[in-house]
C-alpha positions as CSV (number, residue, x, y, z in Angstrom):
1,X,-28.7,4.0,24.9
2,X,-29.8,5.6,28.1
3,X,-27.6,7.4,30.7
4,X,-24.8,7.7,28.2
5,X,-22.5,9.9,30.3
6,X,-22.6,7.3,33.1
7,X,-22.0,4.4,30.7
8,X,-19.0,5.7,28.7
9,X,-16.4,5.0,31.4
10,X,-17.6,1.4,31.5
11,X,-17.6,1.2,27.7
12,X,-14.0,2.6,27.5
13,X,-13.0,0.0,30.1
14,X,-14.6,-2.8,28.0
15,X,-12.6,-1.7,24.9
16,X,-9.4,-1.4,26.9
17,X,-9.8,-5.0,28.3
18,X,-10.8,-6.4,24.9
19,X,-7.6,-5.0,23.3
20,X,-5.1,-5.5,26.2
21,X,-5.4,-9.3,25.9
22,X,-4.1,-9.0,22.3
23,X,-1.3,-6.5,23.1
24,X,-3.1,-3.7,21.3
25,X,-3.3,-0.1,22.4
26,X,-6.6,0.9,24.0
27,X,-6.7,4.2,22.0
28,X,-5.0,5.5,18.9
29,X,-1.6,7.0,20.1
30,X,-1.2,10.7,19.8
31,X,2.4,11.3,20.7
32,X,3.3,14.9,20.3
33,X,6.7,14.1,18.8
34,X,5.5,11.0,17.0
35,X,5.2,10.2,13.3
36,X,1.7,10.4,11.9
37,X,0.1,7.5,10.0
38,X,-2.4,8.5,7.3
39,X,-3.7,5.1,6.2
40,X,-6.9,5.1,8.2
41,X,-9.1,7.6,10.0
42,X,-7.4,7.0,13.4
43,X,-4.4,8.9,12.1
44,X,-2.2,7.6,14.9
45,X,0.8,9.7,15.9
46,X,3.2,7.0,16.9
47,X,6.1,7.6,19.3
48,X,9.2,5.6,20.0
49,X,8.2,2.2,21.5
50,X,4.6,2.6,20.5
51,X,2.4,0.8,18.0
52,X,-0.6,2.1,16.0
53,X,-4.2,1.3,16.9
54,X,-4.2,-1.4,14.2
55,X,-1.3,-3.2,15.7
56,X,0.8,-3.1,12.5
57,X,2.6,0.3,12.5
58,X,5.6,0.8,14.7
59,X,8.1,3.7,14.8
60,X,11.5,2.6,13.5
61,X,13.9,5.5,13.9
62,X,12.6,8.3,11.7
63,X,10.0,6.2,9.8
64,X,7.0,4.0,10.4
65,X,7.1,0.3,9.4
66,X,5.1,0.0,6.2
67,X,4.2,-2.9,4.0
68,X,2.9,-2.3,0.5
69,X,4.0,-5.6,-1.1
70,X,3.4,-7.9,1.8
71,X,0.6,-8.1,4.4
72,X,-0.7,-10.0,7.4
73,X,-3.5,-12.0,6.0
74,X,-5.0,-15.4,5.4
75,X,-6.5,-16.5,2.1
76,X,-8.7,-19.3,0.7
77,X,-11.0,-20.0,-2.2
78,X,-14.8,-20.0,-1.9
79,X,-16.9,-21.6,-4.7
80,X,-19.3,-19.2,-6.3
81,X,-22.0,-18.2,-5.5
82,X,-20.7,-17.5,-2.0
83,X,-22.4,-16.0,1.1
84,X,-21.2,-12.5,0.3
85,X,-23.1,-9.4,1.6
86,X,-23.6,-8.5,-2.1
87,X,-24.3,-12.0,-3.5
88,X,-27.9,-11.1,-4.3
89,X,-26.9,-8.3,-6.7
90,X,-23.3,-8.9,-7.7
91,X,-22.0,-10.4,-10.9
92,X,-20.7,-13.6,-9.3
93,X,-24.0,-14.3,-7.5
94,X,-26.4,-13.3,-10.2
95,X,-24.6,-12.9,-13.6
96,X,-25.3,-9.2,-13.4
97,X,-23.2,-7.4,-16.0
98,X,-22.8,-10.4,-18.3
99,X,-20.9,-10.8,-20.6
100,X,-18.5,-7.9,-19.6
101,X,-18.3,-8.6,-15.9
102,X,-19.6,-12.2,-15.5
103,X,-18.7,-15.4,-17.2
104,X,-22.3,-16.6,-17.2
105,X,-25.7,-14.9,-17.3
106,X,-26.6,-16.5,-14.0
107,X,-24.7,-17.4,-10.8
108,X,-21.1,-18.4,-11.7
109,X,-21.3,-22.0,-10.7
110,X,-17.9,-23.7,-11.4
111,X,-16.0,-20.5,-10.7
112,X,-14.5,-19.3,-7.4
113,X,-13.7,-16.3,-5.3
114,X,-10.3,-15.6,-3.8
115,X,-11.1,-14.5,-0.2
116,X,-8.3,-12.4,1.3
117,X,-8.8,-11.9,5.0
118,X,-6.6,-9.2,6.6
119,X,-5.5,-9.8,10.1
120,X,-5.8,-6.3,11.4
121,X,-8.6,-3.7,11.8
122,X,-9.1,0.0,12.4
123,X,-12.2,-0.6,14.5
124,X,-12.6,-2.5,17.8
125,X,-16.1,-4.0,17.5
126,X,-17.1,-5.6,20.8
127,X,-19.4,-8.0,18.9
128,X,-16.8,-9.0,16.3
129,X,-17.6,-12.4,14.8
130,X,-14.1,-12.7,13.4
131,X,-12.2,-11.6,16.6
132,X,-9.7,-14.5,16.3
133,X,-7.8,-12.4,13.7
134,X,-6.4,-10.4,16.6
135,X,-4.3,-13.5,17.5
136,X,-2.4,-12.9,14.3
137,X,-2.2,-9.1,14.2
138,X,1.0,-8.8,16.3
139,X,2.8,-11.8,14.8
140,X,5.6,-11.1,12.3
141,X,4.4,-13.6,9.7
142,X,3.4,-11.9,6.4
143,X,2.2,-13.0,3.0
144,X,4.0,-11.5,0.0
145,X,2.4,-10.5,-3.3
146,X,4.2,-13.2,-5.2
147,X,2.8,-15.9,-2.9
148,X,-0.8,-14.7,-3.1
149,X,-0.7,-14.2,-6.9
150,X,-0.3,-18.0,-7.2
151,X,-3.9,-18.4,-5.9
152,X,-5.3,-16.5,-8.9
153,X,-6.0,-19.3,-11.4
154,X,-8.3,-19.8,-14.5
155,X,-11.4,-20.4,-12.3
156,X,-10.8,-17.4,-10.1
157,X,-13.4,-14.8,-11.2
158,X,-13.2,-12.4,-8.3
159,X,-11.1,-11.3,-5.4
160,X,-12.6,-10.0,-2.1
161,X,-10.6,-8.2,0.5
162,X,-12.1,-8.2,4.0
163,X,-11.1,-9.1,7.5
164,X,-10.4,-7.5,10.1
165,X,-10.6,-4.7,7.6
166,X,-8.7,-3.7,4.4
167,X,-8.4,-0.1,5.6
168,X,-5.1,-0.8,7.5
169,X,-3.4,-2.5,4.6
170,X,-5.1,-0.9,1.6
171,X,-1.8,-0.1,-0.2
172,X,-1.1,-3.9,-0.4
173,X,-4.7,-4.6,-1.6
174,X,-4.4,-2.0,-4.4
175,X,-0.9,-3.1,-5.5
176,X,-1.9,-6.8,-5.5
177,X,-5.1,-6.1,-7.4
178,X,-3.1,-4.5,-10.2
179,X,-0.8,-7.4,-10.3
180,X,-3.7,-9.9,-10.5
181,X,-5.5,-7.9,-13.2
182,X,-2.3,-8.0,-15.2
183,X,-2.0,-11.7,-14.8
184,X,-5.7,-12.1,-15.9
185,X,-5.5,-9.5,-18.7
186,X,-8.3,-10.1,-21.2
187,X,-10.3,-12.2,-18.8
188,X,-12.8,-11.3,-16.1
189,X,-11.4,-10.7,-12.6
190,X,-13.6,-8.6,-10.3
191,X,-12.0,-6.7,-7.4
192,X,-14.2,-6.3,-4.3
193,X,-13.8,-4.8,-0.8
194,X,-15.8,-5.4,2.3
195,X,-15.0,-2.6,4.7
196,X,-15.9,-0.3,7.6
197,X,-15.1,2.6,5.3
198,X,-12.6,4.1,7.7
199,X,-9.7,4.6,5.3
200,X,-7.8,7.5,3.8
201,X,-10.1,9.0,1.1
202,X,-7.4,9.0,-1.6
203,X,-6.8,5.3,-1.0
204,X,-10.5,4.7,-1.1
205,X,-10.6,6.4,-4.5
206,X,-7.9,4.1,-5.9
207,X,-9.7,1.0,-4.5
208,X,-13.1,2.1,-5.9
209,X,-11.6,2.8,-9.3
210,X,-10.5,-0.9,-9.4
211,X,-14.0,-2.0,-8.5
212,X,-15.6,0.2,-11.2
213,X,-13.1,-1.0,-13.8
214,X,-13.4,-4.7,-13.1
215,X,-17.1,-5.1,-12.3
216,X,-16.6,-5.6,-8.6
217,X,-18.1,-3.7,-5.7
218,X,-17.2,-2.0,-2.4
219,X,-19.4,-3.1,0.5
220,X,-19.7,-0.6,3.3
221,X,-20.6,-1.9,6.8
222,X,-22.5,1.1,8.2
223,X,-22.6,0.1,11.8
224,X,-24.6,2.9,13.4
225,X,-25.8,6.5,12.6
226,X,-25.8,7.8,16.2
227,X,-22.2,8.8,17.0
228,X,-22.4,7.6,20.7
229,X,-23.8,4.2,19.7
230,X,-21.1,3.8,17.1
231,X,-18.4,4.8,19.5
232,X,-19.8,2.4,22.1
233,X,-19.8,-0.7,19.9
234,X,-16.7,0.0,17.7
235,X,-14.5,2.2,19.8
236,X,-14.2,5.0,17.2
237,X,-16.2,7.8,15.6
238,X,-18.3,7.3,12.4
239,X,-18.0,10.6,10.6
240,X,-15.3,9.5,8.2
241,X,-17.1,6.3,7.3
242,X,-20.2,8.2,6.2
243,X,-18.2,10.8,4.4
244,X,-16.4,8.0,2.5
245,X,-19.6,6.2,1.7
246,X,-21.0,9.4,0.2
247,X,-17.7,9.9,-1.7
248,X,-18.1,6.6,-3.6
249,X,-21.9,6.4,-3.6
250,X,-22.2,9.6,-5.6
251,X,-20.4,7.7,-8.4
252,X,-22.9,4.8,-8.3
253,X,-24.5,5.8,-11.6
254,X,-21.2,5.4,-13.4
255,X,-21.8,1.7,-13.6
256,X,-25.1,0.6,-12.0
257,X,-25.0,-2.9,-13.4
258,X,-23.6,-4.7,-11.4
259,X,-23.9,-2.1,-8.6
260,X,-20.5,-0.8,-7.5
261,X,-21.6,0.2,-4.0
262,X,-23.5,-2.0,-1.5
263,X,-24.3,-1.1,2.1
264,X,-25.1,-3.3,5.1
265,X,-26.0,-2.9,8.7
266,X,-25.9,-5.4,11.6
267,X,-29.0,-5.2,13.7
268,X,-27.9,-5.2,17.3
269,X,-30.6,-5.6,20.0
270,X,-30.7,-2.6,22.3
271,X,-28.2,-0.6,20.1
272,X,-28.9,-0.7,16.4
273,X,-32.6,-1.2,15.8
274,X,-35.3,0.2,13.4
275,X,-34.7,3.8,14.5
276,X,-31.0,3.6,13.6
277,X,-31.8,1.7,10.4
278,X,-34.3,4.4,9.3
279,X,-31.6,7.1,9.7
280,X,-29.0,5.2,7.8
281,X,-31.5,4.4,5.1
282,X,-32.5,8.0,4.8
283,X,-28.9,9.0,4.3
284,X,-28.4,6.3,1.6
285,X,-31.7,7.2,-0.2
286,X,-30.7,10.9,-0.4
287,X,-27.7,9.8,-2.5
288,X,-29.2,7.1,-4.6
289,X,-32.3,5.0,-3.9
290,X,-30.9,2.2,-6.1
291,X,-28.0,1.4,-3.8
292,X,-28.6,-2.2,-2.4
293,X,-28.8,-2.4,1.4
294,X,-28.5,-5.6,3.4
295,X,-29.7,-6.0,7.0
296,X,-28.0,-8.7,9.0
297,X,-29.0,-10.4,12.2
298,X,-26.7,-10.1,15.2
299,X,-25.0,-13.2,16.5
300,X,-24.0,-13.0,20.2
301,X,-20.2,-13.1,20.2
302,X,-16.9,-11.8,21.7
303,X,-17.7,-9.2,24.4
304,X,-21.4,-8.9,23.6
305,X,-22.3,-12.5,23.8
306,X,-24.8,-11.8,26.6
307,X,-27.1,-10.0,24.1
308,X,-30.1,-11.9,22.6
309,X,-30.5,-13.0,19.0
310,X,-32.5,-10.7,16.7
311,X,-36.2,-11.5,16.7
312,X,-38.1,-11.9,13.4
313,X,-40.4,-9.1,14.5
314,X,-37.4,-6.7,15.1
315,X,-35.9,-7.6,11.7
316,X,-39.2,-6.9,10.0
317,X,-39.4,-3.5,11.6
318,X,-36.0,-2.7,10.4
319,X,-36.8,-3.9,6.9
320,X,-40.0,-1.8,6.9
321,X,-38.0,1.2,8.2
322,X,-35.5,1.0,5.4
323,X,-38.2,0.6,2.7
324,X,-40.2,3.5,4.2
325,X,-37.2,5.8,3.6
326,X,-37.4,5.1,-0.1
327,X,-34.7,2.5,-0.7
328,X,-35.7,0.2,-3.6
329,X,-33.4,-2.8,-2.9
330,X,-33.4,-3.9,0.7
331,X,-33.3,-7.4,2.2
332,X,-32.5,-9.4,5.3
333,X,-29.3,-11.3,4.6
334,X,-29.1,-14.0,7.2
335,X,-32.7,-14.9,8.0
336,X,-31.6,-18.2,9.5
337,X,-30.2,-16.4,12.6
338,X,-33.5,-14.8,13.5
339,X,-35.6,-16.2,16.4
């Protein structure tokens, strides 16, 4: 990014416009007399009549509205192996960890994943491929634990929380996971999270403990190393995401098979290219070179639909950059999008 100081007013305006249409605040509220929310890194301080950046929290008298046994989400089943960021290393996609964490020594054909899509996010990515979830964020419709638990049947071998992002509704995900594990006691049920990593560190610990115990993984989307680039494309800072990644990645060796931590980065032409990938890869490699890293090709979408697709040449440069930093398990995850 060149001429950054000149560009940031335009970037802030783009974020404001992109959120206004969904009745979401342009920035995390910081009301001096408001109530502070600690669920994610935005740490909104919400005053009377305000809502949090995620669109879920509202001040109700002397407390914030809070849901730990219900959430705004959609859910469905995906047959395994599915197109998960970690499908090339996880138990459901490869049989890794069999027989303790996988039903078969190969991909779990005949089994399914319960995909839980949260309809809120702590980021505001201008290229969001799932931006339609914002249409549901401010609606009052919720899913209760007892309704979702019915979807966990004999052929459900894993649950994946994504979205949007789990960070805004992590208490629900943790509570529901424990309920589901109790229902499947004595049988395999992996718990996985796909996240921007921008959550309360203590909640992250609780979520990661579930992944470790069940054979699941936590998949961090590391969007950019450069703070200015990250702020431009997501609307928020990236410091907490990288601190949280380090927090769990340092525990990687507790259960390397199947890997409990997986990283990914979306290659965004003009923003996140080989230089950014090299810096992120260096950071990951310093923690543990065995951590799997997936590079994904950008798809023009939402407020960045005027950008080009990723070229095969750029993708190869990014792949080479990641490997040159010492990572042992790197791949391009959606080669079909490259041009």
